matplotlib code that plots the C-alpha trace (Angstrom):
import matplotlib.pyplot as plt

x = [-11.7, -9.6, -7.1, -9.9, -11.2, -7.7, -7.5, -10.9, -9.8, -6.8, -8.9, -10.6, -14.4, -14.7, -12.5, -14.0, -16.2, -13.1, -13.1, -16.5, -14.8, -11.9, -14.3, -16.1, -12.8, -12.0, -15.4, -14.6, -11.3, -12.8, -15.4, -12.7, -10.7, -13.8, -14.4, -10.9, -11.1, -14.2, -12.2, -9.4, -11.6, -13.5, -10.3, -11.9, -9.7, -11.6, -11.1, -8.5, -11.2, -13.1, -9.9, -8.9, -12.4, -11.7, -7.9, -7.4, -9.3, -7.8, -4.4, -5.2, -4.0, -7.5, -7.9, -4.4, -4.6, -7.8, -6.1, -3.1, -5.6, -6.9, -4.1, -3.5, -5.1, -7.2, -6.1, -7.9, -11.4, -14.7, -14.7, -11.2, -12.6, -15.6, -13.2, -10.8, -13.8, -15.0, -11.9, -10.7, -8.5, -5.2, -6.0, -7.0, -3.7, -1.8, -3.6, -2.9, 0.8, 0.8, -1.4, 0.4, 4.0, 3.2, 1.8, 4.6, 7.3, 5.4, 3.0, 5.3, 5.9, 2.2, 1.1, 3.3, 0.7, -3.1, -3.6, -6.0, -5.0, -3.0, -3.4, -0.7, -2.6, -5.8, -4.1, -2.6, -5.9, -7.9, -5.6, -3.8, -0.3, 2.7, 4.1, 6.6, 4.0, 1.5, 4.0, 5.0, 1.4, 0.6, 3.7, 2.0, -0.9, 1.7, 3.3, -0.1, -1.0, 2.1, 0.9, -2.5, -0.8, 1.3, -1.7, -3.7, -0.9, -0.4, -4.1, -5.8, -7.2, -9.4, -7.1, -3.7, -0.6, 0.2, -2.8, -1.9, 1.7, 0.5, -1.0, 2.1, 4.4, 2.5, 3.2, 6.8, 7.2, 5.6, 8.1, 11.0, 9.6, 8.5, 10.7, 13.0, 11.8, 8.9, 10.7, 7.7, 7.8, 11.7, 12.1, 15.6, 17.0, 16.8, 13.8, 15.8, 18.5, 16.1, 14.6, 18.0, 19.1, 16.0, 15.7, 19.0, 21.6, 19.9, 21.7, 22.6, 20.8]
y = [-9.0, -5.9, -7.8, -9.0, -5.5, -4.3, -7.1, -6.1, -2.4, -3.5, -5.6, -4.4, -4.1, -7.3, -9.2, -8.2, -11.3, -13.3, -12.1, -13.9, -17.2, -16.4, -15.4, -18.8, -20.6, -18.7, -19.7, -23.4, -23.0, -21.4, -24.2, -26.8, -25.1, -25.0, -28.7, -29.6, -27.4, -29.5, -32.7, -31.4, -30.2, -33.5, -35.6, -37.2, -39.3, -39.6, -42.2, -41.4, -40.7, -38.4, -36.6, -36.0, -34.8, -31.9, -31.6, -31.3, -28.1, -26.9, -27.3, -24.1, -25.1, -25.0, -21.4, -20.3, -21.9, -20.0, -16.8, -17.4, -17.2, -13.8, -11.7, -13.9, -11.6, -12.8, -16.4, -16.8, -17.0, -17.4, -21.0, -21.4, -20.2, -22.5, -25.3, -24.6, -24.0, -27.5, -29.0, -30.8, -33.9, -32.0, -29.7, -32.7, -34.4, -31.3, -31.1, -34.8, -34.2, -31.2, -32.7, -36.0, -34.8, -32.1, -34.7, -37.2, -34.7, -32.7, -35.1, -35.8, -32.2, -31.3, -34.0, -32.4, -29.7, -29.6, -30.4, -32.2, -35.8, -36.0, -38.4, -40.5, -40.9, -41.6, -44.3, -45.9, -46.1, -47.2, -49.9, -50.8, -50.1, -48.4, -45.0, -46.4, -48.5, -45.7, -43.2, -45.8, -46.5, -42.8, -42.1, -44.4, -41.9, -39.1, -41.1, -41.8, -38.1, -37.2, -39.6, -37.9, -34.5, -35.8, -37.4, -34.2, -32.1, -34.5, -34.8, -32.3, -29.4, -26.4, -24.3, -22.8, -24.6, -21.4, -22.1, -25.7, -24.7, -22.7, -25.9, -27.9, -25.3, -25.6, -29.3, -28.8, -26.3, -28.9, -31.5, -29.3, -28.0, -31.3, -33.9, -34.5, -32.2, -29.8, -26.9, -24.6, -24.7, -25.0, -22.3, -21.3, -24.5, -25.4, -23.1, -20.1, -21.2, -21.8, -18.3, -16.7, -18.5, -17.4, -13.8, -12.7, -14.5, -15.6, -17.2, -14.4, -14.7]
z = [48.0, 47.7, 45.6, 43.3, 43.0, 42.0, 39.4, 38.0, 37.7, 35.6, 33.2, 30.0, 30.3, 28.1, 30.6, 33.9, 33.9, 34.7, 38.4, 38.8, 38.1, 40.5, 43.3, 42.8, 43.0, 46.2, 47.7, 46.9, 48.6, 51.7, 51.9, 51.7, 54.5, 56.6, 56.1, 57.0, 60.2, 61.2, 60.6, 62.8, 65.6, 65.6, 65.3, 62.3, 59.9, 56.6, 53.9, 51.3, 48.7, 51.1, 52.0, 48.3, 47.5, 49.8, 50.0, 46.2, 46.5, 49.8, 48.3, 46.5, 43.0, 41.3, 42.6, 41.7, 38.3, 37.6, 38.9, 36.5, 33.6, 34.6, 33.0, 30.0, 27.5, 24.5, 24.7, 28.0, 26.6, 28.5, 27.3, 28.9, 32.2, 32.0, 31.4, 34.3, 36.6, 35.8, 37.5, 34.4, 34.4, 34.0, 37.0, 39.1, 38.2, 39.1, 42.4, 43.2, 42.6, 44.9, 47.7, 48.0, 47.6, 50.2, 52.6, 52.1, 53.1, 55.7, 57.5, 60.4, 61.2, 60.8, 63.3, 66.0, 66.2, 66.0, 62.3, 60.0, 59.1, 56.0, 53.1, 54.7, 57.9, 56.0, 53.9, 57.0, 58.8, 55.8, 54.7, 57.9, 56.7, 58.1, 57.0, 54.6, 52.7, 52.7, 51.2, 48.6, 47.5, 47.4, 45.3, 42.6, 42.5, 41.8, 39.0, 37.5, 37.7, 35.7, 33.0, 33.0, 32.5, 29.7, 28.0, 28.3, 26.9, 23.9, 23.1, 20.8, 22.8, 22.1, 24.3, 23.5, 24.8, 26.8, 29.1, 29.6, 30.3, 33.3, 34.9, 34.0, 35.6, 38.9, 38.9, 38.0, 40.8, 43.2, 42.1, 43.0, 46.3, 47.8, 46.1, 49.1, 51.9, 52.6, 50.8, 51.3, 55.1, 55.1, 52.4, 53.5, 52.0, 48.3, 47.7, 48.6, 46.2, 43.4, 43.8, 44.0, 40.8, 39.0, 40.1, 41.7, 39.7, 36.4, 33.6, 31.1, 27.8]

ax = plt.figure().add_subplot(projection="3d")
ax.plot(x, y, z, "-o")
ax.set_aspect("equal")
plt.show()
């Protein structure tokens, strides 16, 4: 809440309404965390559809993508905030990529401690498959989500490309971090190298 107040202080009076949208997105995220904590405590393994209904929010991307609009100046209109708050198709696709790629690379480590079931465990239980087949089938959802993102970017939109690019960049980041390993948890590997190349040793322009 202190962070949100700092954001609000930096915004022009005509832009302060944006924090209301961000607070609502944070409420949604908190509710999703709470639902997952109940699943964990009850050792409940939901269906894949039920899991995604909650975990696409708990991933944090919808909230973070809303937050990324806050400082975007005049191009981030009230209509743009209404749109991103509606969980549009491109945001759903970005969240699917993040959730499933995260789970495919991290589910084994997560299950060594008390943790909510991942989409991998949910798929295995619901469809009676092994880990390999579950990951293969879930990867199809990732591929389809990329197609949805491409389609949304190519279609006519009422919003500037710069706003859509924010959402695309979250997905591109996910592709890099979770492509082979859980590069978020194991950040001293490729993730550290990527950050170093970007911020410490950038390509001279």
